[in-house]
C-alpha positions, 0 to 999 in steps of 0.5 A: 271324311277325316283321317283317324288319329294316330297312336301316341307312344308314351314309353321306350319302345324297340323299332324292330323285333328279334328278326329285324322286322317291324315291331307293331308296338312301335307304329305311332308317334311320340313327343319324346325320342323314345324309339330305340332304332335297333335295326338288324338284318335286311342286308343292303336295305338299311338306311341311316342318317343324321342331317342337321340344318342351321338357319343363321341370319346370313347363311343356312348351314347343313351337315349330314352323316349317313350310312346306306349299308353299302356306302357312307355318304357325308355332305356339307353345304351352305347358302348365303341368302343375299349373294346366293353363293352356294357350295356343297361338298360330298364324300362317299365311302364304299361300304361305310368304312368304320362308321357306326350309326347310333341307335338313339336320336340323341347320341354322338356320331362322327366321321373323319378323313383327310377331306372332311371332319364332321363331329356331332357330340351329344352331352347334357341336352346339347349337341356340339356340332363341329365341321372342318374341311380344308378345301371347301370351294377353295377355302377352309371351312370351320364350324363350331356350333352348340345346339340346345335341346330344351328339355321341356320341348316336344319333338316329332318322332314317328314310325312309318309302316309300309309293311313288316319288312319295310319301315322308317323311324323319323325323328324331326327336332325343331327350333333348337336354339343354336350358338357359335360360328361358321368360318369360310375363308376370311368370313365369319358368321355368328349364330345366337340362340335367341334368333338362330335355330337348328333342325335335326332330321334323324332317320333309321329304316328299311326302305323300298328300292324306289322311293319319292318324298316331299319334305318341307320345314322351317324353324324361326322366331315369328313375332316373338314365338319359336315356330317350327314346321314339319311337312311331309308327303308322298312317302307316308301316304296311305300308311295311316301315319304322317310326319306332319306337325307344327311347334309353337314355343316347344309345344307340338300340334300333331297333324294327322292328315296327309298333306298334298304338295302341289308344284311344277316339276318342270320348274321347281322355282314356281310357287308351291302349295301345301294343304291338308287332304280333307280339312282346312287345317293346313293351307300354305304357299311356299315362294322359292328364291333358290334351288339346290339340285343334288344328283347322284348316279353311281352303280347302286344309287340313283338320287335326285334332290330338288331342295328349294329355299324360300318363304312360307305364307298361310295358316295352320289350325293348332290343337288349342283352336288358335289359327297360327298365321305364317307370314314370310317365314324362311324355310325349305321344301324339297322333292327327293327321288331315290333308287337305293 
């Protein structure tokens, strides 16, 4: 048994129809960000986010601007691999203030108040990611990063249809070469585009009240090649669509099968296994070295994230027949349960 191949979308397409429901023509995947996320209606149910994660030599750095319709949530975190120093700062703004989320993947968005400034400015195939926080674990944080979007690179852009009224467009852009600096207190971390890569997770959709998902990802140079992994589970199961892909030097192999994530919910630090449901196309293990736990429990929102940082090992079969061997590839994997 094998899952059907998903429809590939080749021209610009609106996510929603005039009533704000899912446009059936948008169901599928694209190698370029051609989906226009024109969300409307569905009061309090729309979810929008731009999440960035940058893999440095010494630290992982992440910044997010999100809007859940009844609140904006912006957060920044970093992990120093060797010392396992970790800190996260989150700002919640009831009703989202004046925050407006863009409708295109490659479009600018920014948030600023006295506690946090995040600016994601897109211009001519580059995102200028600036973050400043006056009190970040008792120190001043200042990040100035330039993320390249190589014009010939393919990206993963998928519309997941639960039904006409609940659906999600996800854009996952991998192995984006990144340069610049992140300064925390007196320490300065330098990023170079040859070795350091960013991942963009762009989400726009109308979600069910209760959702659970797995997401695994990595973007690293492996034996001279730029390799990106995007692995998703649970939330896409049974929809006929997946967010699964592997990128090699900007070329994407779309994985049409659902993935099975096996892990211990009593102890997330145990080894995870990820494999394709029917075939042997994906066979990976993930060995964590650090667990990030983020919990939110306010009146309308209840969320629990277990995000693990660690290493992937295993094999993936590419479209060209090559078996891509993965060894000790730094990345992340998570379980996220949200009532929102």
